[in-house]
N, C-alpha and C positions, 0 to 999 in steps of 0.2 A: 590267406585264402588259397585253396589248392587249385591247380590247373585242371581244366576239364578235358584236356588231351594229354596223352602219355608223351613223355620226353625220352627218346631213345638216343643212344650213342650212335652218331651217324658217320663218323670218320674213324677208321681203325687206328690204334696207337700201339707202339711198341717202344719201350725204353730199356736200355741195357747199359750195364757198367760192370767193371771188375773191382771188387774190394779186396784189399790185402794187408792194410796197415792194422796192427793190433790196437784195439780200442775197447777197454772194459767198462767205459762209462755208460750209464743209463739215461743221461740227461741231454744227449746230443752234442756234448763237447768232445773235443778230440777230432780224429779224422772220420768224417761221415761223407759218403759219396752219393751224388744225385743219381737216381735211377730214372725218374720220369717227372716232368713238370706238367701240371694240368693245362689244358687248352684255354682259350679266352672265354669259353662258356662253361668250363669245368670238364672233368674227365672221370671215367670209371675204370677201375682196374679189376679184371675178372680172374687173372691168373698170374702167379709169380713162380718162376722156375729158378732154383738155386743149384748150381753145379760147381763142385770143387774142380780145380785143375791141378791139384797137388795132393799128396798124401795128407790126411787130416788127423788131428787129435781131437779128443772130446772138447767141445766148445759151444759157441752160440753165434748165430747171425742175428743182428738186431735191426728191425725195420722201424723207421721214424716217419711221422708226418710233420712236415715243416710248413708253417703258415706264412713264411716270408720273414719272420722274426724269431719265432719260438719253435723248438723241437719238442715233439711229444712221442714218447716210446709207444709204438702201436702193437708190435708183435715181437716175440723172441722165438727163434727157430733153433732147436737143438741140433748140433752137428755131432755125429758119431765118429769115432776113430776108425778110419779105413786106410789100409795100406794098399794103394792102387797098384795094379800090376797088369800083365798081359791077360790074366784071367779074372781079375777082380776090378770092377769099375770103380772110379772115384765116387766119393759121396755125392748124392744128389737128392733133391726133394722138390715137390710141387705143392704150392698152396692154391687149391682150386676154390675160387670165391664166386663162381658163376651164379650161385643162388643167393649170395649176399655180398655183392661187390663193394670194394672200397670206393667211395665217391669223394673226389677232391674238387673243391671249388677253385675257380680261377685264382692264380697266385700261390696255390699250394703245390707241394711236391712230395714225392715218396723218396726217401733216402735210406741208406743202409751202411752198416758197419759190421766188422767181424771181430770177435773177442781175441782170436789168435792171429798171428802174422802168417796167415795162409790165404792163398788166392782162390776167390770164388767169382764165377760169373753169375750175375743176377739179371733176369729178364722179366719185365712186367708187361703184360699185354691187356688191352682193353679198348677203349674208344673215347673220343671227344663228343660232347653234346653240341 
């Protein structure tokens, strides 16, 4: 049965971590870093920012949903080769999900890995229900 009243995220959330260990696995094994854990009533993620802090080669950032036991590959984000310099910014991208957010139930988390041994800051923003 559906609720008769809308349920909005009432508390802002921000999760951030740096990934840097090479991990080519698609099944959640290897080094996978926690970005954000859902609140006690669940959370929604509206935006994910990915920013390299080093020169990058072509590769992939992988985002996983973890239910407390199992990892599920959710998205793959291509990374382009960028040689950062004083006039060229390091690789960066934003996943805007404001129209279709990722909703995580209590006990779930968003986690990330990088295919290459290159450092990326990953920041997820949204709210708790």
